[in-house]
C-alpha positions in Angstrom: 12.7 4.0 10.2 12.1 6.7 7.6 15.0 9.2 7.2 14.9 13.0 6.6 13.8 12.5 3.1 10.8 10.5 4.5 8.3 13.3 3.8 9.2 13.5 0.2 9.1 9.7 -0.2 5.7 9.6 1.5 4.4 12.4 -0.8 5.8 10.8 -3.9 4.5 7.3 -3.1 1.1 8.7 -2.1 0.8 10.4 -5.5 1.8 7.2 -7.3 -0.9 5.3 -5.4 -3.5 8.0 -6.1 -2.7 7.8 -9.8 -2.8 4.0 -9.7 -6.2 4.0 -7.9 -7.7 6.5 -10.3 -6.5 4.4 -13.3 -8.3 1.4 -11.8 -11.6 3.1 -10.8 -11.1 3.2 -7.1 -9.5 5.8 -4.8 -7.0 6.2 -2.0 -8.5 6.2 1.4 -10.0 9.6 1.9 -8.8 9.6 5.5 -5.4 11.2 4.7 -3.9 10.3 8.1 -4.8 6.6 7.6 -3.5 6.6 4.0 -0.2 8.3 5.2 0.2 5.8 8.0 -0.1 2.9 5.6 2.3 4.5 3.1 4.8 5.0 6.0 4.5 1.3 6.9 5.1 0.3 3.3 8.2 2.4 3.1 9.5 1.0 6.4 8.9 -2.5 5.1 10.7 -1.6 1.9 13.7 -0.4 3.9 13.7 -3.3 6.3 12.6 -6.2 4.1 13.5 -5.0 0.6 10.0 -4.6 -0.8 6.8 -2.7 -0.1 5.0 -5.6 1.4 1.4 -4.9 2.5 1.4 -4.1 6.2 -1.7 -6.3 6.7 0.0 -9.4 5.4 2.6 -11.7 6.9 5.9 -12.0 5.0 6.8 -15.7 4.8 10.4 -15.5 3.5 9.4 -17.4 0.3 10.3 -14.8 -2.4 7.8 -16.2 -4.9 5.0 -16.4 -2.5 5.8 -13.0 -1.0 5.7 -11.3 -4.4 1.9 -11.6 -4.1 1.8 -9.2 -1.2 3.9 -6.4 -2.6 1.6 -3.3 -2.7 -0.6 -3.2 -4.6 -1.0 -6.9 -3.8 -2.8 -9.5 -5.9 -5.7 -9.5 -3.5 -6.6 -5.8 -3.4 -9.0 -5.6 -6.4 -11.1 -8.5 -5.3 -11.2 -7.1 -1.7 -12.3 -3.6 -2.9 -15.1 -5.2 -5.0 -16.2 -7.4 -2.2 -15.6 -5.3 0.9 -15.4 -1.7 -0.4 -11.7 -1.5 0.5 -8.6 -3.5 0.4 -7.6 -5.4 3.6 -5.2 -2.7 4.9 -7.5 0.1 3.9 -5.2 2.0 1.5 -7.5 1.7 -1.4 -11.3 2.1 -1.3 -14.2 1.8 -3.7 -15.1 5.0 -5.6 
């Protein structure tokens, strides 16, 4: 679980993802509670599994294959274009 520094980590990572989204012409989910929940899950996965694996994807244990699902994953841009959001909902179309 997230420790006492969790709020700062959540805030910092959220800012990083906001900047990333802006740079790529999409945005972070405008539902701040949903975005925060996803960021918390990413941080929990990082602590438990060693990387910020997308919470909507299954970690296989194959390091090379699992690299594809480290957030932002290799699938997110195509999903945003096609569906208006990435699978987990962290990023949405502008």
